[in-house]
Each structure stands twice: as structure tokens, then as C-alpha cells.
C-alpha positions, 0 to 999 in steps of 0.5 A: 470623552471630551468633544473636539472643538469645532467638530461634531461628535464622531467626525474625526473617527469617520475621517481616519478610515478614508485617509487610510484607504486613500493611502493604501490606494496610493501605495498600490498604484505607486507599486504598479507604476514602478513595476511598469517602469522597471519592465520598460527599462529592462525592455529598452536595455535589451532592445538597445543591446540587440538589433532585429536580427538578434546580433549584438549592437554594443556591449550592454551593462549588467542588469544587476550591478551596471557593470559591463557583461563578460561576453558580447555573445552572452544572452544573460546580460550578467557581469563576471560576478553574476554570470554562470560558469561556462560549459568547460568550467562546469565540467572542470568543477564536476570533475574536481568535486566528483568525490563530493557529490551528494548521495542519490535519493532513495526514490531515484535509486528505486527508479534506476533499479526498476528500469534496469532491464537486462542488467545483472544483479549480484552477478547472478540474476538477469532482470527481465521485466517488472512484475509489480510496484508498490509502496514497499518497493517492487518485484521484478522477474529475473533469470537465475544464471546458476539454476537456469530458471526464472525467479522473482526478485523483491526489492525493498527500500532499506531505509524506509522498510528496513525493519520489514525486510529484516523481519521477512528474511528472518521469517522466511529463513526459519520457514526454509529451515523447518520446511526444506522440501517446501510442503507447507504452501508458503513461498520459498526464499532462495537468496537475499542480499543488499544492493545500493541501499536496498534489500533484495529477496529472491523468491519463487516465480509464481502466477497472479494473486487471487485478488488480481485474478478476481479483478481480471475476472470482473469479480466473478466468484470461484466454484465451491470445489476450488474454494475448498482446495484454496481454503485448505492450503491457506489454513494448512500454511497458517497452521504451520505458522501458528504451530511455530508461534508466528502470526501472519497479521496480513492475510488477504487475497493480494497475499495469496498467489497461484502457482500457475494462473493459466485459465480457461474461458467459458460463457456464463449465461447468468452474467451473459459474458465469458468468465475465467476458470483457473486450471490449477488452484495450487496457491502459496502464501506470501508477504511475511514482512508484518509477521510477528512472533509471540514473544515480539512486540505486538503493534496495536493496529495490524491487518488490512482494513477489510480483513481486520478482526474486532479485537484489533479495532477495539484495541483489546490485544490480538494473537493467532485468532486474528488470522482466523478472522481474516481467513473467514473474510477471505472465504466469503470473498472467494464465495461472493467475489466481493469483500465482506466488510468494505468499511472506511473507518472503525465505527462504520466497520463495527456497524457492518459487523453488528449488521452481519454477525449480530451485536458485539459482546458486552464484555468486549465493549467494556474492555475496549480502550476506545470511545466507540460505545456509549451506554453499551451501544455503538455511538453511531448516527443511525440516521446518517447516510453511511448508516442507511447504506449499512442497513440497506446493503448488508444483511445477516451472514446466512442470507448470503448463501446461494444454495442450501446444499451440504457444501454451501451449508458447511462452508457458511458454518465454517465461516460463522465459526471463524467470524466469532467475535470473542477470540477465545471462543473462535475456532482454532486452526487445528479444528478448521482443518478437521471441519466437515467442509474439507471431508470432500477434498480429494486425497491428492490435494491434501498435504502431508503431515509433518512435524511443525515445531521450531526450536529457538 
């Protein structure tokens, strides 16, 4: 590049940034000066328009276009083209456009229904109080004026959870058709209807869930006899579903409710505090919104994280055995008071499984549609903090056993068979009910054997 005459090399290049910088400073300062001037002009206009007592001295001009304001008592300083309509005009416009109002958003309608305590729904159910609120909608306590008894009304959002609501109504209708006497420990649906863009399902009025009872009891585990009765009812309900070609896919303590959650309190020296002891362990299985028939589309991911089977994580396909895995995790939680696999992501979950149950079979690794394995081993950083937590806080399944009595040995043998990696070799629900762990169950706590076949 030729040298510029009269200037050393690079002299011009050094001057340009300085000029640009000064220009930016100038424009920034000029903008600040203009803002201060506008602020002073607005303040002066308002000061001239009003005296110290707030009364109008003279009719000011509009701050937008300079035209006189429409009213000397207006505080907006706007002309007729920029001013807001008067109060009477607002009511007139609202009355004229009453038929053209926009629809109320779903969230606002949900809020209205939830807060409508004391009103009557569907000309039959008087809302008493709110029982629970979740992402699916909410559940309210209602008084059935026809049957003269309390029931639970589950309100689902039709637009967001319409498919889940339709599926739940379909499944519950089939269960009522097959089990009219309510002997299979599944919640009973009494009625269903639509209300203001929502789906309402009337169900039995039950107590708190097992999870809520554990929370209120500070996660104190259940006695072995109560675990046996709860497990038997849960397995019997799942058998009823599996025999009818249905998979629940979302078994967890939140979806198992006590019929009556009244309890007794007594002092426990081991924990140095009072603990709750539920009087009756009769339970019901709820929430069939994710239930899937064998002939329907199977979503790749099902179940809540803590109770998700390995074949679901590895995307190897799932069926009835994924419910058995969830039951095994639930039994462990009833026994210890804490979830077995408290994972946050898939690799961590698989690492916990291998720590507790041993290595995942190679065939499942090869068939997996994921990239969680490398050279036949879990692609997991064993030096990470998460890996150190897994190896520190988790141990083989048999090491969680509190006592070496027959009851505890039989329970852990059942849990071990339920937590078998391979779905084909995992224990079936019919064999679960024949396990020696249930031999000590009293006769009055057993369910009657019924024909469990639905015809489609």
C-alpha cells in the first residue's frame, strides 16, 4: 500500500478510531440533553396547567399533538383523538360488544372452577373444598345430592389433557363394566361430564395417598404386615388390568390412596419421636390417564422417573413387565421410606441400577437404541461427583435388609424377582400373588377370585 504524503505510516489508521469515539460520545451526550429538555418541558407544561392545590389554571394543550384537551378537569392532558373514552362510554361499548367478547383463557377458567366453593356442578354436585391441585387440573370434594354422600370430582383441562381424560374415562368405564361390585381395588367412576371446556370425572371419596402419608410421617417406613396387605391389593389390581390387556404405566405411591387414612400415633424410641400408624390399610389404585391397551400406540417414555423400568430407559419396547418393575420399587419404598432410585437423568439412573442390581445384560445393551454404552460398558464418568454419590450412598439390594427373618427374606426375594433386568424373565403378576410372602396374609384381607376377561 503506498504511503500517504505528509503522514507517517499508520497515522491515518490511528486517527479514525478517535474520531469515531468522539462522535459516539457526542451523540450520547446529545441524547441525554434532549431527554432532559423533554422532561423539563413536560414538567413545565404540567406546572402551568395546575396550581399548588391541584386546580386547573387554564386549559392546557395535548402533549401529543398540541391541540386543546377535551376537558378542563382531565388529568391526562390528551385531546379528543388521543383521550380514553369516558366511564359511561366504556359501559356502552361493553354492552354493544357483549356478544363479541374474547373467550376466557383455560387457566382463568380453571381458577374460577377451583374457587367456586358452594356452587352446584351439573345440577347435582355441590363443591365443598379443594382436595388437590396438579398439572392435570384439580380435584375437589363434592356432595352428591342424589346419593347423599361425599365424592371426589376430578376436573381435567379439555384442550391440554383431553386425550388423557378420554382415555381415563374409557378405562374406568371398562373397569366398571367388568367389576360392577368394586372388588378389584381400583377406584370406581360414578359419573363423567363436560363443564365449560373441562372434563369432570366423579370418583370415590378416598383418603390420602401413600406418598402423602409418608411425607406427613417424615418418611417412616410401614410395618411388614401392612406392606404385605398393601402389596397384595396393588398386585391384585394390576393383575386385573393385565388380564384385560391393559398396562397402567404410572404406578407410584402418589397413585395409591388409602380408603380411610385415619391413624394412631405412638412414640418410637429408635427415631425419638411420635410416628403414625394407619388404622386400616385398604387401598385403591387411581389415575388411569396414562393406561394403555396392548393394541394401542405405546409411547416411548412412560412411568415416573424413580419407578421407570430399564427397558423404557433403553428404548427396547415395553409391556406389562414395566408395571412389575414399578411395583418392586414401590415395595422397597414402603420398606425403607425412601425411593430406591432417586435419579435425575438416564445415565445416573442406569449407574444406580448396576450398583444395586448388578451389571445390565449385554443383550439389552446391544438392542438399546440409545448411546449410553461404549464398548459394552456404561459411558459414565466414574470420577465425577455424581458417580461418587452413587457408589457412596447405594449398595447391593440385599444389604438394605433390616432383619434376617422369614418375612424380610421373602419380601426381598419378591423384590429381587420384580427387579429383574430382562422383561421376559421378570416375574409375572400371577406368580407374584402365589409368592410365599403372601402366605401369611389373613383370609379376611384376601380378595375374591373373579373372572377377569373383557371382550372387545
